[in-house]
OpenMM code with the backbone's topology and positions (N, CA, C; nanometers):
from openmm import Vec3, app, unit

residues = "HIS ALA ILE ARG VAL GLN THR PRO PRO ARG HIS ILE PRO GLY VAL VAL GLU VAL THR LEU SER TYR LYS SER LYS GLN PHE CYS LYS GLY ALA PRO GLY ARG PHE ILE TYR THR ALA LEU ASN GLU PRO THR ILE ASP TYR GLY PHE GLN ARG LEU GLN LYS VAL ILE PRO ARG HIS PRO GLY ASP PRO GLU LYS LEU ALA LYS GLU ILE LEU LEU LYS ARG ALA ALA ASP LEU VAL GLU ALA LEU TYR GLY ASN PRO HIS SER ASN GLN ASP MET LEU LEU LYS ARG ALA ALA ASP ILE ALA GLU ALA LEU TYR".split()
positions = [
    Vec3(0.0124, 2.1768, 1.3102),
    Vec3(0.1499, 2.1507, 1.3483),
    Vec3(0.1765, 2.0019, 1.3304),
    Vec3(0.2751, 1.9723, 1.2538),
    Vec3(0.3054, 1.8323, 1.2265),
    Vec3(0.4558, 1.8107, 1.2290),
    Vec3(0.4932, 1.6885, 1.2555),
    Vec3(0.6334, 1.6501, 1.2469),
    Vec3(0.6642, 1.6241, 1.1000),
    Vec3(0.7711, 1.6800, 1.0530),
    Vec3(0.8113, 1.6625, 0.9139),
    Vec3(0.9143, 1.5505, 0.9063),
    Vec3(0.8928, 1.4610, 0.8138),
    Vec3(0.9849, 1.3502, 0.7913),
    Vec3(1.0434, 1.3665, 0.6521),
    Vec3(1.1749, 1.3781, 0.6458),
    Vec3(1.2422, 1.3897, 0.5168),
    Vec3(1.3109, 1.2576, 0.4859),
    Vec3(1.2745, 1.1999, 0.3724),
    Vec3(1.3351, 1.0740, 0.3308),
    Vec3(1.4166, 1.0962, 0.2045),
    Vec3(1.5356, 1.0412, 0.1998),
    Vec3(1.6131, 1.0526, 0.0759),
    Vec3(1.5486, 0.9655, -0.0319),
    Vec3(1.5599, 1.0057, -0.1575),
    Vec3(1.5017, 0.9232, -0.2638),
    Vec3(1.5748, 0.7899, -0.2759),
    Vec3(1.5016, 0.6896, -0.3125),
    Vec3(1.5605, 0.5573, -0.3329),
    Vec3(1.4784, 0.4893, -0.4417),
    Vec3(1.5447, 0.4332, -0.5397),
    Vec3(1.4744, 0.3750, -0.6531),
    Vec3(1.4575, 0.2241, -0.6439),
    Vec3(1.5164, 0.1646, -0.5409),
    Vec3(1.5010, 0.0212, -0.5207),
    Vec3(1.4608, -0.0010, -0.3752),
    Vec3(1.3983, -0.1146, -0.3434),
    Vec3(1.3599, -0.1406, -0.2043),
    Vec3(1.4814, -0.1415, -0.1119),
    Vec3(1.4611, -0.0967, 0.0111),
    Vec3(1.5686, -0.0971, 0.1093),
    Vec3(1.5421, 0.0017, 0.2209),
    Vec3(1.6340, 0.0074, 0.3156),
    Vec3(1.6216, 0.0917, 0.4344),
    Vec3(1.7008, 0.2202, 0.4151),
    Vec3(1.6412, 0.3327, 0.4561),
    Vec3(1.7106, 0.4617, 0.4550),
    Vec3(1.6909, 0.5282, 0.5909),
    Vec3(1.7828, 0.6170, 0.6267),
    Vec3(1.7673, 0.6954, 0.7488),
    Vec3(1.6884, 0.8207, 0.7147),
    Vec3(1.5994, 0.8608, 0.8053),
    Vec3(1.5151, 0.9773, 0.7812),
    Vec3(1.5451, 1.0860, 0.8830),
    Vec3(1.5185, 1.2092, 0.8434),
    Vec3(1.5371, 1.3251, 0.9294),
    Vec3(1.4011, 1.3692, 0.9813),
    Vec3(1.3913, 1.3898, 1.1111),
    Vec3(1.2671, 1.4356, 1.1729),
    Vec3(1.2842, 1.5796, 1.2188),
    Vec3(1.1839, 1.6635, 1.1903),
    Vec3(1.1910, 1.8029, 1.2354),
    Vec3(1.0521, 1.8518, 1.2738),
    Vec3(1.0502, 1.9473, 1.3653),
    Vec3(0.9260, 2.0081, 1.4113),
    Vec3(0.9498, 2.1576, 1.4227),
    Vec3(0.8662, 2.2350, 1.3557),
    Vec3(0.8804, 2.3810, 1.3535),
    Vec3(1.0227, 2.4207, 1.3141),
    Vec3(1.0728, 2.3614, 1.2096),
    Vec3(1.2058, 2.3887, 1.1530),
    Vec3(1.3216, 2.3484, 1.2434),
    Vec3(1.2943, 2.2806, 1.3539),
    Vec3(1.4014, 2.2346, 1.4425),
    Vec3(1.4194, 2.0842, 1.4238),
    Vec3(1.5407, 2.0456, 1.3880),
    Vec3(1.5709, 1.9056, 1.3645),
    Vec3(1.5974, 1.8351, 1.4976),
    Vec3(1.5464, 1.7128, 1.5126),
    Vec3(1.5763, 1.6373, 1.6340),
    Vec3(1.6059, 1.4928, 1.5987),
    Vec3(1.6530, 1.4185, 1.6962),
    Vec3(1.6970, 1.2795, 1.6786),
    Vec3(1.8140, 1.2699, 1.5812),
    Vec3(1.9040, 1.3675, 1.5848),
    Vec3(2.0190, 1.3649, 1.4933),
    Vec3(2.1099, 1.2461, 1.5215),
    Vec3(2.1298, 1.2152, 1.6498),
    Vec3(2.2191, 1.1058, 1.6864),
    Vec3(2.1597, 0.9687, 1.6610),
    Vec3(2.0292, 0.9602, 1.6577),
    Vec3(1.9614, 0.8328, 1.6333),
    Vec3(1.8487, 0.8562, 1.5330),
    Vec3(1.8835, 0.8715, 1.4053),
    Vec3(1.7807, 0.9019, 1.3054),
    Vec3(1.6797, 0.7885, 1.2908),
    Vec3(1.5626, 0.8245, 1.2442),
    Vec3(1.4609, 0.7234, 1.2183),
    Vec3(1.4968, 0.6418, 1.0962),
    Vec3(1.4262, 0.5332, 1.0788),
    Vec3(1.4504, 0.4476, 0.9627),
    Vec3(1.3199, 0.4308, 0.8869),
    Vec3(1.3298, 0.4271, 0.7564),
    Vec3(1.2145, 0.4072, 0.6696),
    Vec3(1.2506, 0.2959, 0.5727),
    Vec3(1.1558, 0.2080, 0.5481),
    Vec3(1.1813, 0.0964, 0.4573),
    Vec3(1.1012, 0.1170, 0.3294),
    Vec3(1.1730, 0.1331, 0.2197),
    Vec3(1.1079, 0.1380, 0.0889),
    Vec3(1.0795, -0.0051, 0.0451),
    Vec3(0.9566, -0.0312, 0.0055),
    Vec3(0.9221, -0.1619, -0.0482),
    Vec3(0.8654, -0.1438, -0.1880),
    Vec3(0.8828, -0.2424, -0.2694),
    Vec3(0.8262, -0.2392, -0.4039),
    Vec3(0.6801, -0.2821, -0.3958),
    Vec3(0.5951, -0.2190, -0.4754),
    Vec3(0.4532, -0.2536, -0.4732),
    Vec3(0.4268, -0.3956, -0.5202),
    Vec3(0.5203, -0.4546, -0.5905),
    Vec3(0.4987, -0.5908, -0.6387),
    Vec3(0.5663, -0.6961, -0.5518),
    Vec3(0.6196, -0.6579, -0.4363),
    Vec3(0.6811, -0.7562, -0.3470),
    Vec3(0.5736, -0.8465, -0.2879),
    Vec3(0.6077, -0.9720, -0.2631),
    Vec3(0.5083, -1.0646, -0.2077),
    Vec3(0.4473, -1.0156, -0.0771),
    Vec3(0.5217, -0.9438, 0.0052),
    Vec3(0.4667, -0.8996, 0.1329),
    Vec3(0.3512, -0.8021, 0.1125),
    Vec3(0.3623, -0.7131, 0.0146),
    Vec3(0.2549, -0.6184, -0.0142),
    Vec3(0.1350, -0.6928, -0.0720),
    Vec3(0.1596, -0.7780, -0.1697),
    Vec3(0.0506, -0.8538, -0.2308),
    Vec3(-0.0181, -0.9434, -0.1284),
    Vec3(0.0603, -1.0046, -0.0425),
    Vec3(0.0032, -1.0902, 0.0613),
    Vec3(-0.0854, -1.0087, 0.1548),
    Vec3(-0.0409, -0.8888, 0.1909),
    Vec3(-0.1222, -0.8013, 0.2756),
    Vec3(-0.2543, -0.7656, 0.2096),
    Vec3(-0.2511, -0.7364, 0.0809),
    Vec3(-0.3749, -0.7048, 0.0096),
    Vec3(-0.4658, -0.8273, -0.0008),
    Vec3(-0.4088, -0.9461, -0.0172),
    Vec3(-0.4902, -1.0680, -0.0206),
    Vec3(-0.5621, -1.0876, 0.1121),
    Vec3(-0.4912, -1.0643, 0.2209),
    Vec3(-0.5523, -1.0789, 0.3533),
    Vec3(-0.6571, -0.9715, 0.3773),
    Vec3(-0.6272, -0.8491, 0.3328),
    Vec3(-0.7220, -0.7391, 0.3479),
    Vec3(-0.8495, -0.7677, 0.2690),
    Vec3(-0.8363, -0.8278, 0.1525),
    Vec3(-0.9503, -0.8627, 0.0674),
    Vec3(-1.0504, -0.9490, 0.1442),
    Vec3(-1.0005, -1.0331, 0.2340),
    Vec3(-1.0871, -1.1260, 0.3071),
    Vec3(-1.1671, -1.0592, 0.4181),
    Vec3(-1.1209, -0.9452, 0.4703),
    Vec3(-1.1887, -0.8852, 0.5859),
    Vec3(-1.2671, -0.7587, 0.5527),
    Vec3(-1.2524, -0.7071, 0.4327),
    Vec3(-1.3231, -0.5853, 0.3939),
    Vec3(-1.4662, -0.6202, 0.3544),
    Vec3(-1.5643, -0.5404, 0.3996),
    Vec3(-1.7037, -0.5674, 0.3620),
    Vec3(-1.7225, -0.5646, 0.2097),
    Vec3(-1.8016, -0.6572, 0.1610),
    Vec3(-1.8308, -0.6668, 0.0181),
    Vec3(-1.9623, -0.5953, -0.0114),
    Vec3(-1.9722, -0.5413, -0.1321),
    Vec3(-2.0940, -0.4754, -0.1778),
    Vec3(-2.1547, -0.5580, -0.2905),
    Vec3(-2.2875, -0.5521, -0.3068),
    Vec3(-2.3491, -0.6248, -0.4191),
    Vec3(-2.2872, -0.5798, -0.5518),
    Vec3(-2.2571, -0.6745, -0.6362),
    Vec3(-2.2009, -0.6432, -0.7667),
    Vec3(-2.0497, -0.6294, -0.7688),
    Vec3(-1.9843, -0.6471, -0.6542),
    Vec3(-1.8379, -0.6394, -0.6508),
    Vec3(-1.7774, -0.7525, -0.7334),
    Vec3(-1.6665, -0.7234, -0.8029),
    Vec3(-1.5960, -0.8334, -0.8705),
    Vec3(-1.5321, -0.9242, -0.7657),
    Vec3(-1.4886, -1.0414, -0.8089),
    Vec3(-1.4278, -1.1362, -0.7150),
    Vec3(-1.3050, -1.0765, -0.6472),
    Vec3(-1.2230, -1.0050, -0.7248),
    Vec3(-1.1023, -0.9425, -0.6702),
    Vec3(-1.1155, -0.7912, -0.6832),
    Vec3(-1.1104, -0.7213, -0.5697),
    Vec3(-1.1219, -0.5755, -0.5698),
    Vec3(-0.9873, -0.5105, -0.5990),
    Vec3(-0.9908, -0.3947, -0.6618),
    Vec3(-0.8691, -0.3175, -0.6876),
    Vec3(-0.8092, -0.2718, -0.5549),
    Vec3(-0.6777, -0.2554, -0.5512),
    Vec3(-0.6092, -0.2140, -0.4284),
    Vec3(-0.6621, -0.0811, -0.3770),
    Vec3(-0.6920, 0.0119, -0.4683),
    Vec3(-0.7431, 0.1427, -0.4272),
    Vec3(-0.8772, 0.1292, -0.3555),
    Vec3(-0.9633, 0.0399, -0.4049),
    Vec3(-1.0941, 0.0187, -0.3423),
    Vec3(-1.0763, -0.0453, -0.2051),
    Vec3(-0.9868, -0.1438, -0.1955),
    Vec3(-0.9608, -0.2070, -0.0657),
    Vec3(-0.9152, -0.1044, 0.0375),
    Vec3(-0.8216, -0.0182, -0.0016),
    Vec3(-0.7707, 0.0828, 0.0916),
    Vec3(-0.8794, 0.1822, 0.1302),
    Vec3(-0.9623, 0.2220, 0.0341),
    Vec3(-1.0709, 0.3172, 0.0623),
    Vec3(-1.1704, 0.2562, 0.1602),
    Vec3(-1.2082, 0.1318, 0.1371),
    Vec3(-1.3046, 0.0668, 0.2269),
    Vec3(-1.2446, 0.0429, 0.3653),
    Vec3(-1.1164, 0.0104, 0.3710),
    Vec3(-1.0507, -0.0055, 0.5012),
    Vec3(-1.0507, 0.1275, 0.5755),
    Vec3(-1.0200, 0.2364, 0.5051),
    Vec3(-1.0205, 0.3693, 0.5676),
    Vec3(-1.1606, 0.4063, 0.6138),
    Vec3(-1.2620, 0.3774, 0.5318),
    Vec3(-1.4002, 0.4066, 0.5704),
    Vec3(-1.4392, 0.3300, 0.6960),
    Vec3(-1.3958, 0.2060, 0.7042),
    Vec3(-1.4282, 0.1235, 0.8204),
    Vec3(-1.3618, 0.1770, 0.9469),
    Vec3(-1.2370, 0.2176, 0.9358),
    Vec3(-1.1666, 0.2738, 1.0515),
    Vec3(-1.2306, 0.4058, 1.0936),
    Vec3(-1.2692, 0.4897, 0.9970),
    Vec3(-1.3383, 0.6147, 1.0299),
    Vec3(-1.4700, 0.5867, 1.1002),
    Vec3(-1.5415, 0.4836, 1.0554),
    Vec3(-1.6674, 0.4473, 1.1200),
    Vec3(-1.6430, 0.4049, 1.2643),
    Vec3(-1.5327, 0.3353, 1.2864),
    Vec3(-1.4988, 0.2915, 1.4217),
    Vec3(-1.4820, 0.4106, 1.5150),
    Vec3(-1.4096, 0.5113, 1.4694),
    Vec3(-1.3836, 0.6267, 1.5547),
    Vec3(-1.4961, 0.7281, 1.5519),
    Vec3(-1.5783, 0.7283, 1.4476),
    Vec3(-1.6862, 0.8258, 1.4364),
    Vec3(-1.8120, 0.7866, 1.5106),
    Vec3(-1.8347, 0.6583, 1.5302),
    Vec3(-1.9555, 0.6090, 1.5972),
    Vec3(-1.9178, 0.5180, 1.7128),
    Vec3(-1.8706, 0.5743, 1.8224),
    Vec3(-1.8216, 0.4890, 1.9307),
    Vec3(-1.9306, 0.4092, 2.0018),
    Vec3(-2.0588, 0.4433, 1.9814),
    Vec3(-2.1638, 0.3755, 2.0573),
    Vec3(-2.2397, 0.2713, 1.9764),
    Vec3(-2.2375, 0.2806, 1.8444),
    Vec3(-2.3160, 0.1869, 1.7649),
    Vec3(-2.2280, 0.0750, 1.7105),
    Vec3(-2.2651, -0.0483, 1.7406),
    Vec3(-2.1945, -0.1664, 1.6896),
    Vec3(-2.0446, -0.1634, 1.7192),
    Vec3(-2.0078, -0.1156, 1.8356),
    Vec3(-1.8661, -0.1003, 1.8671),
    Vec3(-1.7921, -0.2339, 1.8640),
    Vec3(-1.8531, -0.3383, 1.9153),
    Vec3(-1.7857, -0.4684, 1.9166),
    Vec3(-1.7561, -0.5178, 1.7754),
    Vec3(-1.8554, -0.5034, 1.6861),
    Vec3(-1.8364, -0.5464, 1.5477),
    Vec3(-1.7287, -0.4627, 1.4805),
    Vec3(-1.7310, -0.3316, 1.5028),
    Vec3(-1.6326, -0.2439, 1.4409),
    Vec3(-1.4923, -0.2708, 1.4943),
    Vec3(-1.4810, -0.2965, 1.6253),
    Vec3(-1.3502, -0.3287, 1.6823),
    Vec3(-1.2954, -0.4584, 1.6228),
    Vec3(-1.3821, -0.5562, 1.6036),
    Vec3(-1.3404, -0.6825, 1.5427),
    Vec3(-1.2923, -0.6587, 1.4006),
    Vec3(-1.3669, -0.5782, 1.3239),
    Vec3(-1.3263, -0.5477, 1.1855),
    Vec3(-1.1926, -0.4736, 1.1842),
    Vec3(-1.1764, -0.3759, 1.2733),
    Vec3(-1.0512, -0.2999, 1.2783),
    Vec3(-0.9347, -0.3916, 1.3140),
    Vec3(-0.9566, -0.4838, 1.4068),
    Vec3(-0.8516, -0.5794, 1.4431),
    Vec3(-0.8174, -0.6689, 1.3244),
    Vec3(-0.9189, -0.7112, 1.2494),
    Vec3(-0.8952, -0.7931, 1.1304),
    Vec3(-0.8134, -0.7165, 1.0269),
    Vec3(-0.8461, -0.5878, 1.0085),
    Vec3(-0.7728, -0.5052, 0.9123),
    Vec3(-0.6281, -0.4890, 0.9571),
    Vec3(-0.6084, -0.4578, 1.0844),
    Vec3(-0.4722, -0.4405, 1.1355),
    Vec3(-0.3917, -0.5688, 1.1190),
    Vec3(-0.4536, -0.6818, 1.1483),
    Vec3(-0.3840, -0.8100, 1.1344),
    Vec3(-0.3503, -0.8378, 0.9879),
    Vec3(-0.4414, -0.8030, 0.8986),
    Vec3(-0.4173, -0.8261, 0.7557),
    Vec3(-0.3011, -0.7421, 0.7045),
    Vec3(-0.2870, -0.6222, 0.7578),
    Vec3(-0.1822, -0.5330, 0.7103),
    Vec3(-0.0470, -0.5625, 0.7722),
    Vec3(-0.0431, -0.6280, 0.8861),
    Vec3(0.0840, -0.6563, 0.9523),
    Vec3(0.1042, -0.8019, 0.9577),
] * unit.nanometer
topology = app.Topology()
chain = topology.addChain("A")
for resn in residues:
    res = topology.addResidue(resn, chain)
    for name in ("N", "CA", "C"):
        topology.addAtom(name, app.Element.getBySymbol(name[0]), res)
């Protein structure tokens, strides 16, 4: 069971109102949600990836600059490790997760 979010298509960056529904019932009609489309080449996205590059663990043989897909995969793996192993190295994992969150926002 999931909340469905319907976003209208938009071909340029900007804000759109979204429709939220659960089990085919629409809600928040009077105060719709908002979604912000951003371009992948906007400085804010690139800046976020630059910051993420600094906090993601490096592997031997990695190039100086990792591809965005690899950065996202490693960030996801790190977050999964945080929630999957609550007893081992929790302080280190919490610090890494905080670094990732800060890099993305």
